[in-house]
N, C-alpha and C positions, 0 to 999 in steps of 0.2 A: 153213471157216468155223469160227466160234466158236459155242458152243453158245448165247449169249445171242442171236447172228443168226438161229439156227435157230428158237428160240422165237419172236422177234420177227414172222418169216417165217409162222410157222403160228399166230398169235395169235388171229386171227378165227376161224378155223375151229375151233381149241381151244374159244374160248368157244361157238360153234355147237352143237360136236358131243358136248362133254363132258356125260354123264350125272350125276344126282345121287349113285348109290352111289361113283362114281369120284372125283367133286371132292371129296366127304366123306372116301373114304379116302387122297385126295391130302392133304389138309388133316392128317389123323392121321399121315401117313408124315412131312408136313414136321416136326411138333411131335416127333416120335420123333427126326428127325435134327437137332433143334434149330435149324432155320433159322426156324421159326416158335416162339413162346411160347404158352401157353393163354391168355394174354389178348388176344394178337392174334388168335387162331383165334377166339374168342368173340365180338369185335367184327366180324370178318369174317362171322360167321354172323347176328348180329343186324342187322347195318347192311346187310346183302344179301341180302335175303330169295329172289331169283329165283336159280335155278342159273346163268343165265348172267351175272347181277352177281358171285356170288361167283367164278365161274369167270375173268372178267376181273379182279378185283381181286387174286386169287392169281397169275394168270401175271404181271401187272405187278410186283406183289412179287417174284417170282423172278427177274424180267429184271434186275431193279434190284440184285439180290445178286450177279450176276456168272456168270461162266464155271463155276466149281466148283459151286455151288447148281444153275444150270441143268442140268449133266450129271445131278448126283444126281436133279431132278426128271424129265429124262427116264427115266432108269433105272425110277423109280418108276411113270410112265406105261406104260412096257412091261409092269411086272409086274401093273399093277392091269388093262390094257386091251390086251391087243396089236393088237387090230383098230383102235382109235385110233390107236396110234401109228403103225401102217402106214398109215391115211389121211392122218395128218399129215407122212408122209414122214421121221419122225423117225430119226436114225441108231440103227442096231442095235449098231453096233460102238464101243460106248463104253468098251471096253476090259475089261480082267479084273473091275473092281471092280463092272460091272452084272452079270456072269454069276456071281460071288459073293454079290453081293446078292439075286439071285433065288435061288441055292442056298440060301443061310442063311433064305432066306423060307420057301422049300417045305420045308425040313427042320423048322424051329420047327412049321411048319401040320401036318406028319406026326407029330412028335413028342408033340404037346399035343393032338390029336384022338384 
């Protein structure tokens, strides 16, 4: 299965289940990963006042970007909210890149806190 199809399959449940802090964190992550630029994020925030509408616009945007971006997004969902990732049935075995990303994220948190 492609990661695009994985996100398409769990889209509705993602939109209904993701909370405000996770969606805002994912938006920040996608800026950091250069998937979104600041202008696109601000547009999403201003035009989509509810969490569900932000989630809907974000996941649709990610799906349109293709497999590589979808894989990156899935990794960030696992990092931000592993319970949500499990609930959505997202693959946890996205290769070494996801594990490395989590390791780097935790290292930065420990180092700078």
